[in-house]
N, C-alpha and C positions, 0 to 999 in steps of 0.2 A: 317556338309556333304555338301560338295561343289556342285554346279549345273552340274559339268562337271565330268566324270567318268575317273579318271587316270588309265590307263591299261598298264601292263607288260607281254609280250608274252614270254614262255621258249619253245622251240622247236629245236631238232638238226637237222631239215630239212629246210635249209634257204629259199627255194622256197615256201613252205607251209606256213610258218611263215610269210613272206612278203606277201602273198596272204590275210592271216587273219588280217594283219595289215593293208593293204589297205581297207578291207572291214570295219573294225571297224572305222577306221580314216575318213570315207567318213560321219559318223553320226556327227551330230552338238553337241550331248552331250558326244562324247567319245574321248580322247585323248590317243594314244599310245604313252607313255614316255619312253620305254625302250624295248631291247629286247635281250634274251640271249639263250644259247644253253645246259647248264649244271645246275646241282644241285649248285655249287658254284657260278656261275653267278646268279643264281635265288636268292640266299640268299643276295649277294651284292647288287643286283639292287633294291630288296625289303626294303632293310636297309637304302639305300641310297637315294632312291627316294621317298618312303613313298606313293605307289600306293593304289588306293582303291581296284583293283581286280588284280589277277594275273592268267593267263592261264598256265598250265603245260600239257606236253605230258608225260605219265606214262614211256615211254621208254629213257627219256634223259640220257646222261652218268651221273652218281652218283644216278640216279632214280627218277623217278617224286613222287613216293610217300613219298621216304625220303625228298626230296624238300618241299614238302607240309607240313610235320611235322616240318621241320627246320623253313621254313617261318610263319608257324602258331605259333611256340614258340617264334621265335624273333619279329614278327609283328602281335600281336593278332588282331588287327583291320583289318588286310587285309582279304578281301574275296578271296577263293581259287576254282578256277574251274579247272577240268582236262579236257583237250580236247585231246581226244586220239584215237587209232584205236582199243583198246583192249577192248572186249566186256566181258572178262572172271569176273565172279562174284567175285573172290577173289581179284582181282584189284579193283573192285569198293569198296567192303567192306573194304580193306586196306586204300583206299584213303579217304572214308568218316571217318573212324577211326582216320585217320592222321589229320583230320582237313578241308578238302576240303567240300565246302558247294555245289558244283556242280560237276557232271560228265555227260560229252557229248560225243557222239561217232562223229568221224571226218567226217560221211556222213551227218551230219547236215546242211541244208541250211543256207545261210547268214542270212536271217531274223531271223531264229529260233535262230542263235546263237548271233545275236545283243539282241534280246529278252532276252535269258537267261542271258547274262552279266547285262542287267539291272534290271532283277529280284532278282538276286543273291546280285548286289550291293545294292539292296533295302532292303536285310535281309531275302529273300526266299530261300528255298534249291530247288535244281533241279537234277531229274536224269533222263537221257532217259528213256522214258517210257515202251520200251520193258525190260530193264534191271529191274527196279523197279517191272514190273509185273512178271519177272523170279523170282526173290527174294521171291515175295508173295506166287507164286506159289510152289517153293519149300518148303516153310514154311508150307504151306497148307498140303502137301503131307508128311511131315515129321511126324506130330502129328494132330490128330483130336482135334480141339479146343472145348471148351465148347461154349454154346450159345453167351456168350460173355466173352472172357478169361480175359478180363480186370476186371471183376467182382472178381476174384481171388485176386487182390491186395488190400492192405490196402490203407487208405486215405493218407498216407505219402508216399508210394511206387507210388502211381498214381500221385501225385504232382511232385515226382522227373522224373517220365516216361514223362509226359506232358511238362516239362522243356527241357528234352533230345530230344523229338519228335520235338519242336520247333526249334531246331538247336544249343542249347547252350552247350557247353563242361561241363564235370563234374565240373570243378573249378567255372564255371559260375553259374550253377545249384545250388551249394554249397553256392554260395555268396546272392543267392536270397531268400534261404530258411534257411540262417544263421547256415549252418551245415559245417564241415570239408569236404575236397576234399574225403578223405578216407572214410567217412561215406557214401557219394553219390555213391561211387564205390561199397562200399558194398551193399548197396541198389539195385543198378543195377544188381549186381550178383544174388542177390535174385529174382528180377523182371524177369530176362532171365530164370531161373530155373522154375517160375512159369508159365510163357507164352509159355514155350518149344522151346526157339529160341536160335540161336547161339551166337548171339552177339547183340550190342546196335542198330546197323543199323536196324536188323529185328526187334528188339522191337519197335523200333520209326516207321518203316512202318507199323506194325500192329497197334499201336495207332492210327494212322491217318487213316488206312483203318476202323477201329471200330468206329473212330469218324465223319466219314463221311458216315456211314451207316446208313439207314433209322431206325429210334427206333420204336420197337414194342410195341403197346399198351397191358398191362397185362390183 
């Protein structure tokens, strides 16, 4: 991993895109190496320039979610951040499922955006706190959980969930556990049913919430 973060920006609003580029470029450890405005340009830039991080808007021509999925498939080492005005939960879930490691609303401050780029580049995941809180709130209202819903999982199911919650794809989790990708997908289906969640993002958020909760003495 190089000491400088190579970034590509893809947004179909040139004025906004240039502003973000200027903000990032002023940092000594960040280089903006390319800019685009559509899905096709995003994939072309990612394949030709091999960036460390790409930032997409959900609403670019061709679709930001589709762009995230295409770049994740073509360039699996690239970290993807959605920088968008969309606060829709469906867009958030779709983006994370497509391979994005970050989801940031455009109202973010320059300092916060820079911090997110650095943290995602370093391997962390980031979701704008208000959106992450909304997901957890919807999960809680949909089903009353057990004292610790993760206790319902088998040891293998917990291993799979922990890897997914850490940001790995099904394929990467399968490689870690010496399983097939199909087997990991099957485990995730069972895990979601046991936890009463609708998708892998909610399952990962639940795992993160429970792991950060204080442990009660028996």
